[in-house]
N, C-alpha and C positions, 0 to 999 in steps of 0.2 A: 720367702717373700713376706714382708710385714703387712699389717692391715693398711699402713700408709700407702701401700702400692696397689690398692684394690679398687680404685674408682675409675670408671671409664671416661674417655674423652675422644676428641675427634681424631680420625685416621689421617696421618700425613705420610706421603711417599715422596722420596727424592727422585724426581723424574729422570734426571741425567744419570744417576747411579743405576736406576732400573734399566735404562736403555743400554747401558754399557755392559750389563750383566754383572756388575760389581756392587756388592752390598756390604754395608758396614756391620750388619748384625744378623747373619744367618743363624737360625736356631731350629732345634728339633723339640717338639712338645709331645711328651707322653700324655695324650689328652684324655684317654678314656680306656678303662678296662671293663669289659662287659660283664664279667663275673663278679666284679667288686666296684660297682658304679659310684660308691661313696669315696673311693680313693682319690686323694688330691692329685691334680695334674702336676707335671714336672716340666719345667722349661730348661733345656740344655743349650748353652751357648756354644756355637761352633766356630766362632771367629778365630780362635788360636789353635784349632785342631786340624789334623789332616785325615783322621779316620775315627769312625765310631763303630764299635763291635757290639752287636745285639744278640743276646741269647737268654736261655732259661736259667733261673736262679732266684734266690731271695731278692726281693725288690731293692735295688741299689744302683748307684752310679758312681764311678770313680775315674779320675784322670791319671794317666801316666805319660808324662812328656806331652806329645801332641796327639795322643790317642785317648779316647774315652770309652770305657766299657759300661754298657747298660744291661742290667739284668732285670728280667720281668718274671714274676712268679706265675707261670701258666703252663699247664701240661701239654698244650698244643704247640708250644714253642720249642724248637730244637735247642740243644745246648749251644751250638754255634749256628745261629739261624740266618743272620744277614750282616752285611757291612755297608757303611756309608763311607765313600772315599772322595776326597777333594781332588778335582782336576781343574787347574787354571781358574780357580774362583767358583767353579760349579761343583755340586755334590751329586755323585752317582750312587744309586742304591744297587747292591749286588746280593741276590739270594744265594746262600751257600749250600745249595742242594738240600734245603730243609725238608723235613718230612711232610709238612702241610703247606709249604709254599708261602710266597709273599705277594700281596696285592697292592696296587697303587690305584686309588680311585675306583676300587671294585674289580679291577682287571688283574689277572695273574701276570707277574713279570719275573724275568730272570735278571735283567739289568734295566735300569731306567735313570736318565738324568732328571733330577727333581726340579720342579718349578714351584714358585710360591703358591701355597695353599694345598699342595698335594696331601692326600690322606693315605698313609701307609698302614696296611693291615698285616700285623704279625701275630699269628695265633688269634687270641681274643683281645688283643691290645690294639688300640687305634692311636697312631702317631700322626702329627701334622707338621709338615715342613714349612717354615716361613723364612723369606729373605727380603720381603718388601717392608719398608718402614724402618725407622731407627729410633733408638732411645738415647737418653743422656748417658754419659759414662757412669754416673753414680748408680743408675738403676739397671744398666744394660750389660754388665760385665760378669755376672755371677749366675750359676745354676740355682734355680729356686723351686721349691714346692709351693704351689699356689695356696694362699691362706683360705680357710673355710669358715672364718668367724663372722664375716659380713653378709648382708643380704645378697641374694643370688646375682642381681644385675651388677654388683660392684666387685666381682671377682674376675681377675684377668691374668692371662699369661702374656698379654701383649705389651711390647716394649713402649710403644708410643702412648698407650693408655696409662701405663704405669708411670710414665714421666709426668703426665698431667695430674696424676693422683697426688703426688707430693705437693704440687702447687695448691690443689684444693684443700689438702689437709692443713697447709700453712695458712691458708686464707680462712679456714673454718672459725677460729676464735675471734676474727675481726668482724666489723660491721659492714664489710664490703658486700654490696649486692651481687648476686650471681644470676646470670641468665643461662638456662639450660636449653639447648636446641636438640632436636632429634625426632625421628619418625615415631608414630604411635607404637606404644608397646616396648620401647627401648629402655625403660627403667628410669625415666626422668624423676618421678616422685621418689623412688628408692634412693637416688643420688641426693636429692634434696634432704631426705630424712637423715642420710649418713652425714651430710654436712652439719645438720642441726645437732646430731648426737655428738659430733666432735667439737661443737662450738663452745660448750660449757655454759650456754645460756640456760637460765633456770625456768623460763616460761615454756609454754606449750608449742608444739609444732602444729600449726593450723593450716590444713590444705583447703584451697578454694578452687573449684572448677569455674573459671570465669565464663565459660561457654554455657554452663548449666544454670546460671543465676537468672531468674525472671527479669526481663529488661526493665519492667516498671519498678522493681524492688532492689535493683543492684546496689544503690547507695545505702538504703536502709540495712541491707544484709551485710555490706562491708563495714559501714561506719556506725550502725546502730540507729536507734530512733527514740524519741521521747513520746510519752503517752499523749495521744491526741494530735500528733504531728500530721497524720493523714488518716483517711477513712480506714478503720480496722485496726489502728494502733491503740489498743486498749491498755497496754502496759509499756513501761520503759524496756527497751531491747538493747542488749549489749551486742555490738557488731563484731564481725570476725576479726577485724584489725585489732580491736581492743582486746579480744580474747588471746591474741598473740603477743600481748605486751610482755616484754622481757624474754620473748621467745622468737620463733621464726614464722613468718607468714609466707606460705607457698602459693603463688598465684599461677595455677596451671591454665594453659591455653589463654595466656595474657592477650593475645592478638584479638580475642573475641570481646574484649572489654569495650562497651560503647564509648563514643567520643566524649560525651558529657561526664562519664564516670572516670575517664582518663584524666580529665582536668582535676577532679576531686582527689584522685589518688596521687597525682603529682604534688598537690598541696600538702598532703600527708607526708610524703617523702621529703619535701623541702623544709617544712616547718617542724616535723617531729611531733605533730599533734593531730587529733581527729575531732571533728565536730559532728555529733549525732544529728540526724535529721530532726529539726524542730528545737534543737538546743540553743541556748543563748551563748554558752561558753564552750570553748574547745578543751579537750583533755590531753595532757602530755602523755606520750607513749614512747616506748623504746622497743622498736620492732626491726628485726633483720628480715629483709625481703629477698626471697628467691623466686624467680619467675621462670616459666617454661613455655615453649611453643614448638609446634611442628611446622609453622608457617614462616614465610620469608618476611620478616619485619621490615627490612630495608625496602622491599617492594611496596609494602603497605604504607610506609612513610612517604615514598614517592607518589603514591596514589592519593595521599591525604587521608588515609584511614587509620593512621597511628601517629601519635604525637612524637616528634623527634626529641623534644625536651624530656618526655617521659622515658623514651628509649635510653637516653643518656643517663638517666637516674637508675635504670634497671641493669644496664650492661656494664657494671663495674668489672666483672670477669665473665667471659663467655666460654662455655664448654659445650661440645657437641657429643651426644651419645651416639656411637656408631650403630648401624643396623646389625642385626645378628648375623647376616650373611657375610659380614666383614670380620666376624669374631669366631671363625670356625674352630680355632684352637681352644675356645672357651666353652664350646657346647657341652663337652663331657662334664666339666666342672658345674655348669648350670644344671645339667640333668641330675647330678648327684645332690646338689643343694635343694632342688625342687622336690625330689623324692624324699629327702630328709624332712621336708616340711609337710608333705601330703600323705605320707604313709606311716602308720603306727610303728611298723618294724621294717624300716628301709633296708636293713642289712639282708633281709630275706629276698629282696628283689634282684633278679638278674635280667639281662637283656640278650636276646638271640642276636647272633652276629649279623645276619641280614637286616634285622631291625636297627641295630646300631649303625650299620653302614648307611641305611636310608636316613636316619636321624641326622647324621653328620653331613649328608649331601644336600639336604633340602634347604632352600634359601630363606624360608620363614618371612613372607611378606608382612606378617603382623608381629614379627620379632619375638621377644621373650614371652610376651603374653600368649602367643600362639603355641610356643613350646610347652608352656605350663598346661594349657588346656589339652594339648595332645597327650601329655603324660598322665593327667588326671583320668582321661578317658581310657587310655591303655591299661592303667593299673586296675581300673574297674573291670575291664574286659578280661584281664589276665587273672582276676580273682586273687591278687596279691602274690602271684608267682612269676614265672618268666614272661617278660614282655616279648611278644613275637610280631613278625611282620604284619600278620593279619589283624593285629590289635591297633595298628596305626591308621590314620585317616587315608582315604583313597588318594588325596593329593600328594601325600608323602610316599605312599607305596608305588605310585605310578610316575613319580618325578624322574625325568631324564635330563641331565645337565645339557645345556646348549652352549654354544661358543661364547667366549667372554665378550662383554660390551667394551669396545676398545676406545681409548683416548685418541685424539687426532694424531699424536706423535706415534702411537702404537699402530694405528691404521696405516700411516705412511710407511713404517718399517715393514709391516706385513706385505703391503703392495710391492715394495722393493724386493723382498725375499721371493715372492711369487715370480716377479719378473726375472730375477737372476736364476732361480731354479729352472724356469722354463728355458732360458738361454743355455744353461749348462746341463740340461737334461737330467736334473736331479743329482748332479755331482756336488756333494756337500763341501768337499775340500776346495773345489774351484770357487764356489760361492763364498766360502770363508776368506779366500785370498782376496776376492773383490772387495769385501767389507773390512778386511784387516782383522778378522776374528778366527778363533780356533773352530774346527769342525763341530766340536761338542757344543759350542755356543749357538751355532746355526741350528743344530738339532733341538737344542733347548728352546730357542725362539719358535721353531716350527711346532713343537708340542704346545707351547703357550698359545699360539695363534691358530691352532687347529689345522695346520698345513700337512697334508700327506705327501711326504717326500717320494714315496714309491710311485705315486701317480705321475710324477714328472719323468721318472725313468721309463714308465710304460709308454709315455708319449713318444719317447725317442725310438721305441721299437715299432711304432705304427707307421 
């Protein structure tokens, strides 16, 4: 993967394809190796394959016809450890009587039909299966090793994020304003910095937290002021907008900008000039604006709290940073990148398997920022050696996954499955006939929606 394919964006899922169990881009990501956390992740495309063979050997992957062989250098992995086999569009994981077994989402398995987001544990390697979402043909048809040259939040094995990356890179040298959406801690400022670095602009990158500016001083901070313009203005002051001349102005939490300051900013964007408070003349400026927010700007416009004309000026291109819980395949890459930044000798750090399992399972409500703080604390407690489960925060140690939050169409399908399983007393083949689906697809849906098939068979015996 090139650096061009390393900026994240909004997650998109084709609902119809997901409901039918047919996906354009199934893939297997070698996401994390706990004994070598700095190793780059590898995304393996499965669309043109029927089988994947996984075993011990020098780290490598190679295709022969419709079979891919993946070798991982790990003494806990058997030479012939596991296989993935395609069945009618689904992928089944089969443990080959390996010495140390195979786990899916922390539970030992001999056979398992995989669903999107499953974490497969083979030896000390963590792999993630993905089949939701799709990328463009240009970025989605090759096996790739994830690039490690960019800041942590901008590395990805995700197809849909990779697709948007190319668009952002093409836009970077232009003056098109960019609006970055996303939850707190998802890397909005890192994305803005990456755009600036690729822009070729000679000026500075100037970040501004609009929510932290004193309300009475917003305009003087942004636009500067002349000596004597107001009480306390003892000298001429260059504003943040002017400091970004020939560079990039990053307006974080733009939704917090007061209404009167929104008018002044709109004038700057429209006219390409800034007038310091108390100045008689305006100054010409060349500024590229990138704004960010975690709030719903459209709702604020409807409530009269944000100007629609300013929004139109800021939203030349809109990109949404996904929460970390939707980027499970990237957690290993992010861990390696963060360790490389916070530890003097990151190659000396290893991670205990239960700790790695917990790190990949946790949903991170505070996103990448929370992962970084977790690792900083764990490294300090581990004294620069192996990070163990007890070094992680209690919230991560004690986290137990709950059932998925279902979309309305998923909820309807789940209810229909429960109804048919009850009628057919757990006969998966009969349920499949009713829905026109193979039994394996029924089992796959049941796993996804947390339905215990055996409980319906038990009902039939009562």
